[in-house]
C-alpha distance (Angstrom), angle and dihedral (degrees) to the residues before:
residue distance angle dihedral
M1 . . .
V2 3.78 . .
G3 3.79 112.2 .
S4 3.80 93.2 31.2
L5 3.80 95.8 77.7
P6 3.82 117.5 105.7
P7 3.81 118.6 -118.4
L8 3.80 119.5 -92.1
G9 3.78 112.7 -79.6
W10 3.80 92.7 23.3
R11 3.79 117.9 148.9
A12 3.79 126.8 -168.8
K13 3.80 114.5 -119.5
N14 3.78 91.6 -119.5
S15 3.82 97.0 43.4
S16 3.76 116.0 138.9
A17 3.79 121.4 -120.5
S18 3.81 88.4 -106.0
D19 3.83 91.5 63.8
L20 3.77 109.8 98.3
A21 3.76 123.2 -156.0
Q22 3.77 123.7 -161.0
F23 3.83 111.4 -102.7
D24 3.79 94.6 19.1
I25 3.79 114.4 140.1
Y26 3.80 119.6 -134.4
P27 3.79 134.1 -171.7
N28 3.79 110.1 -102.7
P29 3.83 108.1 -102.3
G30 3.82 91.0 -164.0
V31 3.78 133.1 89.3
K32 3.83 98.8 -96.5
K33 3.80 95.9 70.3
A34 3.82 93.9 137.1
E35 3.82 92.9 55.7
I36 3.80 97.0 32.7
P37 3.80 108.8 26.0
F38 3.81 95.6 166.2
L39 3.80 143.0 33.2
V40 3.80 123.6 -156.6
A41 3.81 117.4 -145.9
I42 3.79 109.1 -133.2
Q43 3.80 101.6 167.7
N44 3.76 115.5 103.6
D45 3.80 117.3 -105.2
H46 3.81 93.9 -116.5
I47 3.81 93.8 60.7
T48 3.82 95.1 42.2
S49 3.78 92.2 55.7
R50 3.82 90.0 55.2
T51 3.81 103.1 43.8
G52 3.80 107.7 36.8
A53 3.80 88.7 -131.1
C54 3.76 132.7 90.7
V55 3.80 130.5 -152.2
V56 3.80 110.6 -129.7
I57 3.78 139.8 177.1
P58 3.80 119.2 -142.0
L59 3.80 117.9 -120.3
R60 3.80 107.3 -144.5
A61 3.78 126.4 -151.9
N62 3.81 121.1 -145.9
A63 3.82 93.1 11.3
Q64 3.77 128.4 132.0
P65 3.79 114.2 -109.9
V66 3.80 117.6 -127.0
E67 3.78 119.2 -152.4
T68 3.80 112.0 -94.4
I69 3.84 98.2 -19.3
A70 3.82 97.3 60.9
P71 3.81 109.5 17.3
L72 3.77 127.9 171.3
V73 3.79 117.0 -100.2
D74 3.78 128.2 -171.7
I75 3.78 118.4 -124.8
P76 3.80 107.1 -158.3
G77 3.78 108.5 -115.4
A78 3.81 94.2 5.9
G79 3.82 107.1 61.1
L80 3.79 136.0 -131.9
F81 3.81 123.6 -13.7
V82 3.80 134.8 172.2
L83 3.81 115.8 -108.2
S84 3.81 97.8 -135.5
S85 3.80 97.1 -158.2
D86 3.81 94.2 168.2
E87 3.82 87.6 66.6
I88 3.82 95.6 56.9
F89 3.81 113.1 150.5
A90 3.80 143.9 156.8
I91 3.79 122.5 -107.9
D92 3.79 132.0 -173.7
S93 3.78 103.4 -93.3
S94 3.81 91.5 -135.1
R95 3.83 87.9 70.5
L96 3.81 92.1 60.6
R97 3.78 108.4 82.6
H98 3.76 135.9 167.0
P99 3.80 107.6 2.6
V100 3.79 112.6 -132.2
A101 3.81 97.4 -158.5
T102 3.80 145.5 -21.0
L103 3.80 124.9 -115.4
S104 3.78 115.2 -105.1
A105 3.80 119.6 -115.1
Q106 3.81 88.7 -107.3
D107 3.82 92.2 55.7
R108 3.82 93.2 41.7
A109 3.80 87.5 60.0
K110 3.83 89.3 62.4
I111 3.81 94.3 61.8
K112 3.82 101.9 71.4
P113 3.84 95.3 49.4
A114 3.81 89.2 46.8
L115 3.81 92.2 51.8
D116 3.81 90.6 44.9
K117 3.81 87.2 59.2
V118 3.81 90.5 50.4
I119 3.81 98.9 47.7
G120 3.82 103.3 15.2
E121 3.78 127.8 107.7
Y122 3.80 122.1 -94.0
């Protein structure tokens, strides 16, 4: 029913660590943790629960932001990072554990224009 849906990025208090919420920020489980300390989940919750994978965008440390395509985002408690939208990829959702934060509404609004630059027409 419309009106009964939770807001984007919402997570139930008793959710397990395997539940993924859109716009949650996870520590990078890969080998490039110094360059890319975090990944932000951008796939909607409905799709993630059906595929076992999650589409993420790397958050780069010590990188130069680029207008629209690679903007700065603020990770609460960690500082500013570059949303590296041209490096979007899917990862097995079991590798994403213990979100450290959730993107603010202001930073969420930067994702769609960034992805439009990556896959849009020119």
